[in-house]
C-alpha positions as YAML, in Angstrom:
chain: A
units: angstrom
residues:
- id: 1
  name: MET
  ca: [-18.70, 25.95, 61.82]
- id: 2
  name: LYS
  ca: [-18.69, 22.41, 59.61]
- id: 3
  name: THR
  ca: [-16.52, 19.71, 60.51]
- id: 4
  name: LEU
  ca: [-14.29, 18.24, 57.76]
- id: 5
  name: SER
  ca: [-16.14, 14.88, 57.50]
- id: 6
  name: LYS
  ca: [-19.50, 16.84, 57.07]
- id: 7
  name: PHE
  ca: [-18.01, 19.02, 54.57]
- id: 8
  name: PHE
  ca: [-16.77, 16.02, 52.47]
- id: 9
  name: SER
  ca: [-19.99, 14.06, 52.79]
- id: 10
  name: GLU
  ca: [-21.85, 17.07, 51.41]
- id: 11
  name: THR
  ca: [-19.40, 17.53, 48.47]
- id: 12
  name: GLU
  ca: [-19.75, 13.84, 47.74]
- id: 13
  name: GLU
  ca: [-23.55, 14.14, 47.71]
- id: 14
  name: SER
  ca: [-23.57, 17.13, 45.54]
- id: 15
  name: SER
  ca: [-21.02, 15.61, 42.96]
- id: 16
  name: THR
  ca: [-23.02, 12.46, 42.62]
- id: 17
  name: LYS
  ca: [-26.01, 14.60, 41.87]
- id: 18
  name: ASP
  ca: [-24.34, 16.79, 39.50]
- id: 19
  name: SER
  ca: [-22.58, 13.79, 37.87]
- id: 20
  name: MET
  ca: [-25.82, 11.92, 37.28]
- id: 21
  name: VAL
  ca: [-26.16, 11.10, 33.55]
- id: 22
  name: ILE
  ca: [-29.45, 11.17, 31.75]
- id: 23
  name: GLU
  ca: [-29.24, 8.82, 28.95]
- id: 24
  name: ASP
  ca: [-30.83, 9.64, 25.65]
- id: 25
  name: LEU
  ca: [-32.64, 6.71, 23.72]
- id: 26
  name: SER
  ca: [-31.57, 8.15, 20.28]
- id: 27
  name: PHE
  ca: [-28.41, 6.13, 20.76]
- id: 28
  name: LYS
  ca: [-30.39, 3.09, 19.45]
- id: 29
  name: SER
  ca: [-30.11, 4.52, 15.88]
- id: 30
  name: ASP
  ca: [-26.32, 4.78, 15.98]
- id: 31
  name: PRO
  ca: [-24.22, 1.78, 14.95]
- id: 32
  name: PRO
  ca: [-22.54, -0.24, 17.79]
- id: 33
  name: ASN
  ca: [-19.04, 0.57, 18.94]
- id: 34
  name: ILE
  ca: [-17.63, -2.92, 18.23]
- id: 35
  name: ILE
  ca: [-18.99, -5.39, 15.58]
- id: 36
  name: MET
  ca: [-18.08, -9.09, 15.81]
- id: 37
  name: LEU
  ca: [-17.71, -10.52, 12.35]
- id: 38
  name: LYS
  ca: [-18.20, -14.46, 11.60]
- id: 39
  name: ARG
  ca: [-16.80, -15.57, 8.14]
- id: 40
  name: LYS
  ca: [-19.67, -17.56, 6.31]
- id: 41
  name: ALA
  ca: [-17.86, -18.31, 2.91]
- id: 42
  name: ILE
  ca: [-14.99, -17.58, 0.64]
- id: 43
  name: ARG
  ca: [-15.20, -16.90, -2.96]
- id: 44
  name: ILE
  ca: [-12.58, -17.26, -5.61]
- id: 45
  name: PHE
  ca: [-13.16, -15.39, -8.80]
- id: 46
  name: PRO
  ca: [-11.86, -16.61, -12.21]
- id: 47
  name: ASP
  ca: [-9.36, -13.82, -12.24]
- id: 48
  name: GLY
  ca: [-7.93, -15.12, -8.98]
- id: 49
  name: ARG
  ca: [-9.49, -12.45, -6.54]
- id: 50
  name: LYS
  ca: [-10.58, -13.77, -3.33]
- id: 51
  name: VAL
  ca: [-13.41, -12.42, -1.32]
- id: 52
  name: ALA
  ca: [-14.43, -13.58, 2.38]
- id: 53
  name: LEU
  ca: [-18.15, -13.29, 3.23]
- id: 54
  name: TYR
  ca: [-18.83, -12.18, 6.81]
- id: 55
  name: TYR
  ca: [-21.99, -11.70, 8.98]
- id: 56
  name: ALA
  ca: [-22.39, -9.15, 11.63]
- id: 57
  name: ASP
  ca: [-25.30, -10.45, 14.16]
- id: 58
  name: LYS
  ca: [-25.56, -7.18, 15.89]
- id: 59
  name: ILE
  ca: [-26.51, -5.18, 12.72]
- id: 60
  name: GLY
  ca: [-27.91, -8.11, 10.88]
- id: 61
  name: LYS
  ca: [-25.83, -7.49, 7.70]
- id: 62
  name: TYR
  ca: [-23.39, -9.38, 5.45]
- id: 63
  name: VAL
  ca: [-19.92, -7.88, 4.70]
- id: 64
  name: THR
  ca: [-17.55, -8.87, 1.92]
- id: 65
  name: ILE
  ca: [-13.91, -8.24, 2.22]
- id: 66
  name: PRO
  ca: [-11.37, -8.80, -0.42]
- id: 67
  name: TYR
  ca: [-8.24, -10.30, 0.58]
- id: 68
  name: SER
  ca: [-5.04, -12.10, -0.62]
- id: 69
  name: ASP
  ca: [-2.95, -15.11, 0.50]
- id: 70
  name: MET
  ca: [-1.11, -14.12, 3.88]
- id: 71
  name: ILE
  ca: [0.87, -17.05, 4.50]
- id: 72
  name: ASN
  ca: [3.25, -16.76, 1.38]
- id: 73
  name: LYS
  ca: [3.23, -12.84, 0.82]
- id: 74
  name: ASP
  ca: [6.75, -12.74, 0.11]
- id: 75
  name: VAL
  ca: [6.75, -15.43, -2.25]
- id: 76
  name: MET
  ca: [3.72, -13.64, -4.00]
- id: 77
  name: GLN
  ca: [5.60, -10.44, -4.24]
- id: 78
  name: VAL
  ca: [8.62, -12.22, -5.91]
- id: 79
  name: HIS
  ca: [6.42, -13.73, -8.28]
- id: 80
  name: GLU
  ca: [4.77, -10.64, -9.26]
- id: 81
  name: ALA
  ca: [8.02, -8.98, -9.50]
- id: 82
  name: LYS
  ca: [9.19, -11.40, -12.13]
- id: 83
  name: GLN
  ca: [5.76, -11.34, -13.99]
- id: 84
  name: ASP
  ca: [5.53, -7.58, -14.19]
- id: 85
  name: ARG
  ca: [8.89, -7.53, -15.93]
- id: 86
  name: ARG
  ca: [7.94, -5.62, -19.08]
- id: 87
  name: GLY
  ca: [7.78, -2.13, -20.55]
- id: 88
  name: ASN
  ca: [10.89, -0.36, -20.79]
- id: 89
  name: MET
  ca: [13.20, -2.67, -19.15]
- id: 90
  name: PRO
  ca: [13.48, -5.01, -22.10]
- id: 91
  name: ALA
  ca: [13.93, -2.00, -24.26]
- id: 92
  name: LEU
  ca: [16.67, -0.74, -22.13]
- id: 93
  name: GLU
  ca: [18.45, -4.11, -22.44]
- id: 94
  name: GLU
  ca: [17.85, -3.95, -26.31]
- id: 95
  name: ILE
  ca: [19.54, -0.40, -26.37]
- id: 96
  name: VAL
  ca: [22.61, -1.86, -24.81]
- id: 97
  name: GLN
  ca: [23.02, -4.91, -26.84]
- id: 98
  name: ASN
  ca: [22.49, -2.92, -30.04]
- id: 99
  name: GLY
  ca: [24.68, -0.11, -28.84]
- id: 100
  name: GLN
  ca: [22.28, 2.23, -30.56]
- id: 101
  name: PRO
  ca: [19.85, 4.92, -28.71]
- id: 102
  name: ALA
  ca: [16.16, 4.31, -28.94]
- id: 103
  name: ILE
  ca: [12.87, 5.81, -28.10]
- id: 104
  name: LEU
  ca: [11.20, 4.65, -24.78]
- id: 105
  name: SER
  ca: [7.37, 5.09, -24.38]
- id: 106
  name: PHE
  ca: [5.84, 5.87, -21.09]
- id: 107
  name: ASP
  ca: [2.63, 5.22, -19.42]
- id: 108
  name: ASP
  ca: [1.40, 8.64, -19.68]
- id: 109
  name: SER
  ca: [1.92, 8.65, -23.68]
- id: 110
  name: THR
  ca: [4.91, 10.40, -23.83]
- id: 111
  name: SER
  ca: [8.22, 9.14, -25.27]
- id: 112
  name: MET
  ca: [11.90, 10.12, -25.01]
- id: 113
  name: LYS
  ca: [15.08, 9.14, -26.69]
- id: 114
  name: VAL
  ca: [17.71, 7.24, -24.50]
- id: 115
  name: ASP
  ca: [21.24, 6.72, -24.78]
- id: 116
  name: VAL
  ca: [23.40, 3.60, -24.42]
- id: 117
  name: MET
  ca: [25.21, 4.93, -21.28]
- id: 118
  name: THR
  ca: [21.98, 5.80, -19.56]
- id: 119
  name: ALA
  ca: [20.40, 2.36, -20.33]
- id: 120
  name: GLN
  ca: [23.63, 0.61, -19.18]
- id: 121
  name: ALA
  ca: [23.93, 2.62, -15.99]
- id: 122
  name: ILE
  ca: [20.02, 1.66, -15.24]
- id: 123
  name: ILE
  ca: [20.50, -1.85, -15.91]
- id: 124
  name: ASN
  ca: [23.66, -2.05, -13.69]
- id: 125
  name: VAL
  ca: [21.89, -0.68, -10.82]
- id: 126
  name: TYR
  ca: [18.77, -2.72, -11.65]
- id: 127
  name: ASN
  ca: [20.85, -6.04, -11.37]
- id: 128
  name: LYS
  ca: [22.39, -5.05, -8.03]
- id: 129
  name: VAL
  ca: [19.05, -4.23, -6.08]
- id: 130
  name: ASN
  ca: [16.59, -6.72, -4.40]
- id: 131
  name: LEU
  ca: [13.55, -7.74, -6.05]
- id: 132
  name: THR
  ca: [11.43, -5.12, -4.18]
- id: 133
  name: ASN
  ca: [13.60, -2.31, -5.50]
- id: 134
  name: ARG
  ca: [13.58, -3.79, -8.85]
- id: 135
  name: TYR
  ca: [9.98, -3.47, -8.97]
- id: 136
  name: LYS
  ca: [10.18, 0.07, -7.93]
- id: 137
  name: ILE
  ca: [12.41, 0.65, -10.63]
- id: 138
  name: GLU
  ca: [10.34, -0.78, -13.41]
- id: 139
  name: ARG
  ca: [7.42, 1.21, -12.02]
- id: 140
  name: MET
  ca: [9.31, 4.47, -12.21]
- id: 141
  name: ILE
  ca: [10.82, 3.88, -15.73]
- id: 142
  name: ASN
  ca: [7.61, 3.02, -17.13]
- id: 143
  name: LYS
  ca: [5.50, 5.91, -15.52]
- id: 144
  name: ASP
  ca: [6.71, 9.02, -17.10]
- id: 145
  name: LYS
  ca: [9.68, 11.21, -18.09]
- id: 146
  name: HIS
  ca: [10.20, 12.57, -14.81]
- id: 147
  name: ASN
  ca: [10.31, 9.63, -12.81]
- id: 148
  name: PHE
  ca: [12.63, 7.89, -15.61]
- id: 149
  name: ALA
  ca: [15.01, 11.04, -15.12]
- id: 150
  name: LYS
  ca: [15.03, 10.40, -11.31]
- id: 151
  name: VAL
  ca: [16.20, 6.70, -11.89]
- id: 152
  name: ALA
  ca: [18.59, 7.75, -14.44]
- id: 153
  name: ALA
  ca: [20.21, 10.49, -12.31]
- id: 154
  name: PHE
  ca: [20.55, 8.01, -9.48]
- id: 155
  name: ALA
  ca: [21.92, 5.33, -11.91]
- id: 156
  name: HIS
  ca: [24.49, 7.67, -13.04]
- id: 157
  name: GLY
  ca: [25.56, 8.49, -9.49]
- id: 158
  name: ALA
  ca: [25.55, 5.07, -8.41]
- id: 159
  name: HIS
  ca: [27.42, 3.90, -11.59]
- id: 160
  name: THR
  ca: [30.04, 6.65, -11.36]
- id: 161
  name: ASP
  ca: [30.46, 5.80, -7.44]
- id: 162
  name: GLY
  ca: [31.15, 2.17, -8.02]
- id: 163
  name: MET
  ca: [34.08, 2.93, -10.55]
...
């Protein structure tokens, strides 16, 4: 009969023999798990795009990564929202000012006639939301009929709830 200590010592020896790992040298062809990148340069293109050039010592390669300003990200979004105010939003304001329905054109080359009440409801909602949501509304009313209908349905619901 074996003693308990002898049993454990034999199982430890057998488990270390079984768990011995034989390394395959083919791993050298695989990329490393972690790559340290060191920034070498920054380039600003004429259209305002920025690209950072990095070098990875472990693989001996250069990597370019496009980026934008990260410090004033909120300010940049506000600026973009004001700059992107085009498309159907001025047309909706014109419909309300003239009091006449007009035809709106969408990015997918379709068009539809919009009445004064719908235009007024969308403008009312547009004026009450924050800049991020204004940008979303502008994108939706410019995209296609389906997205315009979603905004119009929401605007009519929000417009009637406010009264």
